[in-house]
N, C-alpha and C positions, 0 to 999 in steps of 0.2 A: 504494500500500500504506500502510496505517495500522497502527500498533502495532509490537510488538517480535517479531513472528514472521514467518518467511519465507512468501512466497507463490509462485505459479507464474508471475508476470509477469516478463518479461526485465529490466525496470527496477527490480526489487526490490533494495533495498540491504541487506536483512537476510538475504540468501541466502548459502549457502556458496560459490556460484559468484562472487558479487560480492566476497566476502572474499578468495578465491583470486586473482582478477584484481587487486585492490588490492595484495596482497602481491607478486605478480609485477612489477607496475609499480614498486613500492618498491625491489625488488631491482635492477631496470633502472636506477633513478636513482642507485644507489650509485656513487660517483665512481671508485673503483678496483677492479680485478678481484679483488684479494686480499680486500677486504671482502666481495664477493659470494661468494667461495669459503668464507670463514669462516662467513657466514650459512647457506649451504647445508649446510655440515658440521654446524652446530648443529641445523638442521632434521632432518637424517638421524639425529643422535644422539638427539634428543628425540621425534621423530614417526615415525622409521623410514625405511628406504630407499625404499619405495614413495612416501611423501609427498614426499621430497626429489626423486625422479625426476619426479613430477608437477609440482612447482614448477619444476624445471629446464626441462621442456618448455614450461610456460606462459611462463617468462622468455624462452625462445628465440622463441616466437611473438610476444611483445610486442616483442622486440628487432628482429625482421624487419619489423615495422610502421613502425619509425622511419626 
């Protein structure tokens, strides 16, 4: 992919799916559980419960891969 717009290729780094995966991995790397909880609470406050639940599920999947 070239340019700043998403494409349908799985390796596209401008896609929403890639952004969400990076965010989930970032949450997994947070050292303590309290920081993760605080982050997820902020996501819920600013983006809504559905977005927070989706992130929680993505974090769970990434965590299981480790």
